[in-house]
N, C-alpha and C positions, 0 to 999 in steps of 0.2 A: 508871474513872479513879482515880488515886491521887496524893496530894500528895507530891512528892519532897523538897522543901525548903521551910522556912518561916522567915522572920525578921520579927519585929515589935517595936516599941518598947513598946507597951502592949497588953495582952490584951483587946481589945474587937473586935467585929465590924467588918469593913471594907466599904466601898463601892468597887466597881471603877471606876476613872477611865479607864484606857486599857490597851491591851495591845499587845505587839509581835507582828507576824504570824509564824506558824510555817509551816514547810514541811510539806506533807501527806505522810505516810508512803506510799511507793509512787509518788509523782510522779517523773518522769524529766527530768533536764537533758540537753540535747544541744547540741553546737556545730554550727552550720549557716551556710552562705553566705546572706546576706540581700540580695545584689545589690551591696553595696559592700564588705563585709568579713565576717569570720566572727564572728557573735554567738552568744549563748547563749539557748536557748529551753526552755520548760518544757511538758511534757505531763502531763495528769492520767491516771488509770487508764483513762478512756474514749477517750483519744487526742486530747483537745482541746488545741490548741497556743496558747501565748501567748509574747510576747517577754519575756525576763527581763533580759538585758543586751545593749545595743546601743551600742557606742562606736566612733567612727570611728578612734580611735587604737589599737584592739585587734583582734587576730585570735586567737581562742581555739582551743586544741587539746585536749590531755588534760584530763579532768575527774575530780574525786573529791569525795565528801561526807564530812565527819566525822560522828560519832555524833549530833551535835545538828542536822544538816541544813545546816550551813554549807558553802558550795561553795568548792572550791579549783580553780583553772584555770590551766593553762600558757598564758601570753600570748606567742604566737610573734612578735608585733610588737616587743617590747622584751626578750624572753627572760627573763621574770620569772614567778614563780608569784604569782597574785593570790588574795586572800581576798575572797569576795563574800558580803555579809550577806543576810538574808532580804528586804531591800528592793531588792536588785540593786546596791548600792553597793560598789565594789571598792577595795581598798587593797593595797599591795605587801606580800606575805608574805616573799618571798625572791627574790634574783637568782641565776640560775644561775652556776656558777663559770667558765663559758666561753661566749662568744658563739657558739661553734661547736657548742654542746651542744643536744640535744633532750631532751624528756621523753617517753619511750615509755609509761610507766605510773606510777600513784601508788596508794598504799595506806596506811591508818592502822593502827597497832597499838592495843592495848587501853589504852595510856596517852596516846593522842591525839598521838603523834609521827607525823609524815608521812614516808613513805619514797617516794623517787622512783627510777625506773629511767632512767638518763641514758646517752645515746650521744654521743660527741664525734666529729664528722665529720672534724675536722682530724687527729686522732691514731688514728682507728678503734678507740677503746677504749670500754668500757662499764663502768658502776659503779652502785651503789645508794647513795644519800645518805639520811641520817636527819636530819630537821629537828625541833627541839623546838617548843613552842607559841609561842615568840618568833621563830621563823623562822631560828634559828641552825643551820646545817647542818654535818655531818661525814660522812666516808666510812664507810659500813657494810661494803661489800664492793667490791673491785675485781675485775672479771672477768678471766679469762685473755685476753691479747692475741689479737685475732681472733674473740672471742666477743661477741655482742650479746645483751643482756637485753631481751626484748620485753614481758614481763608479770610482775607480782608480786602476791601475795595472801597474807594471813595466815590461819592456821587459828585455832581457838578456844583453843589452847594457847600462842599467841604465836610460833609458828614461821613464818618467811617462806619462801614457795615462789617460785621464779623459773623462768620458761621462757626458754631460750636457744637460739641457733643459732651454729654455728662451722664454719669451713672454706669451701671454694669451692663454688659452685653445681654440682651434679652429684655431689658427694662430701661433702655437708654432714652434720654430726652435730647432732641436735636432742635437747635434754635438759630435764628438770625437776629442780631441785635444792632441797633443804630446808635452810634455814639456822636455827640456833638463835640465841638472843639475843646471843651473842658473835660472830656472823658465821661460825661454823664450818659448812661445808656437807657434806651427805650426798646422794649421787645417788639420786633416786627412780626415774627412768625415762630411758632413752636409746634413740634410734631413728634410722633413716635414712629411714623412710617416712612418719612423721607429724611435722609441724612445728607445735608449739604456739605460738600468738601471743597467747592470752588465757586467763587463769586466774580461777576463782571457786570459792568453797566454798559448798555447800548447807548448810542448817540442821542436817542430821544429820552434818556434817563430811566429807561426800564431796567430793573434789576433782574439778572439771570443767575440761577444757581444750579450747578451740576453736582450730582452725587449718586447715592444709592437709594432706590425705592425698595422698602422692605415689605414684600408681599407674601413671604412665607417660603422658607427653604430654597428649593431649586428654582423657584419663580422670582427670587430677588433679581433686580436688574438695574441698569443704569438709566437715569432720567435727568433731563434738564427742565427746570421750571422757570417761569417768568412771573414776576410780581408787579402788581400795580402799586400806586402810592399809598394805598390804605393797607397793604399787606396781603390782599387777595392774590392767590396763585393759580396758575393754569399750566398744563403740561405743554412744553414746547417740543420735546422729543422724548420718546420712550422706547426701550428695547424689550418691553414685556412680551411681545410676540415674535422676537428674533431668536433664532436658534444658534447654538454654538457652531463654529468658532467665531462667527461674526458678532455674537452678542456682547454688548458692553455690560460689564458688571458694576463698575464705578467710574464716574467721570471725576478726574482728579485736578484738572486745571482748565480755566476758561479765559479767553481774551478776544476782544474785537479789534479788527484792523480799521483803518481810516475810511474804508468803503462801507463799513457796517457788517462785514462778514464775520461770523462767529467761528472761532477755532476752539476745539475741545480735545483734551487728551484723556486716555483711559488707562486702566491697569493692564491692558493687553499690549502695551508698547505701541499704540497707534495714536496718531493725531488726525483729527477730522476737521472738515469745513462744513458749515451749515448755511443754507440759503435762508431767506426770511420766512419761509414756510416750514422750516425744520427738517428739510430734506438733507441727507448726509452723504458726503463723499469722503474717501480716505485720502489724506494728504501725505502722511508718513506711515509706513508699516514696516518696522524694523525691530529686530530683537535687541539692538543696541540702544534704542531710545528709551529713556527712563521716565518719561512722562512730564518732564519739566520744560517749559517753554515760555517765551514772551514775544510779543509783537512790537516792532519798532513803531512808535507813535508818530503822528503828524503834529507839527511840521518837522521835517528834517532841515538841516541847515548846513551851509558850507561857509567856512571862514576864508576870506581871500585877502592876501597881502598884495597891494599894488604899489608901484613905484615908477616915477619918471624923474626928470631933472628937478632936484630940490623938493621932491614930494614923497611922502610916505602916507598911505591910507589903509585902513582896515575896514572891510565891509562884511556884514553878515546877511546872507540871502536866505529868505524863507520861501519854501515852495508849497 
């Protein structure tokens, strides 16, 4: 444990009076149907489930955590992005620019700016918006008309990667594009047989993409690919030889925890864990799970308020 920040008025020892609860590194937030609406639930590393947010007026979709473990969630009920503290209390972070827009994915850069991949159903256009810490948004990238951005993820150098699809079904083009800080794009990968719908970076900088492998009719199946720095790809996990009902059709979301474990959700309302060799175990198998999740990042933090005679101090501990 190390002390990250310390502020005090007088230099004497302090007695802890109270603390704000911290998210546990590796815990997972999910959005799930609870019988009335789509709430947010939290799972620990052992799979124990607890209710985190349950609001009759909200139906939550896409989720993302910032580096401090604060949760951001797209509320489909009022088409707003909500900021949810560690006690489960929500506040409005930003409203989407159009009531016809969806949030397909979210990702934070190193400066805590939130990026969202949005799709407008009225205009069939896709864009990436950048929000500062105050919730003020601006367009970062407008996609080519007819292109939909399904997933976004940052590498350690601050480049934003986007997975897209364009064209008509049967002749679609699937791509992964790398954007610099100015929004200038470079094509990393283009394919007609692999449709990436989820991106995540491993700790060593390797890009993983989950999605649908188009091998023809009933043989279409879920796959997770890994990419090297030059864009070369290799299969990490494939369901080409898996029979229903265990067969994954499409991987819809990916995330790594602080130990390097890869989590992936699919269209069959399941969430999986993968070891480094691509071996899969089921973490969640529930009809209520809608495929949206995020892993609480490292480090987690606890803010402590200490006080003794004539002394007030605030400490932030990082684990």
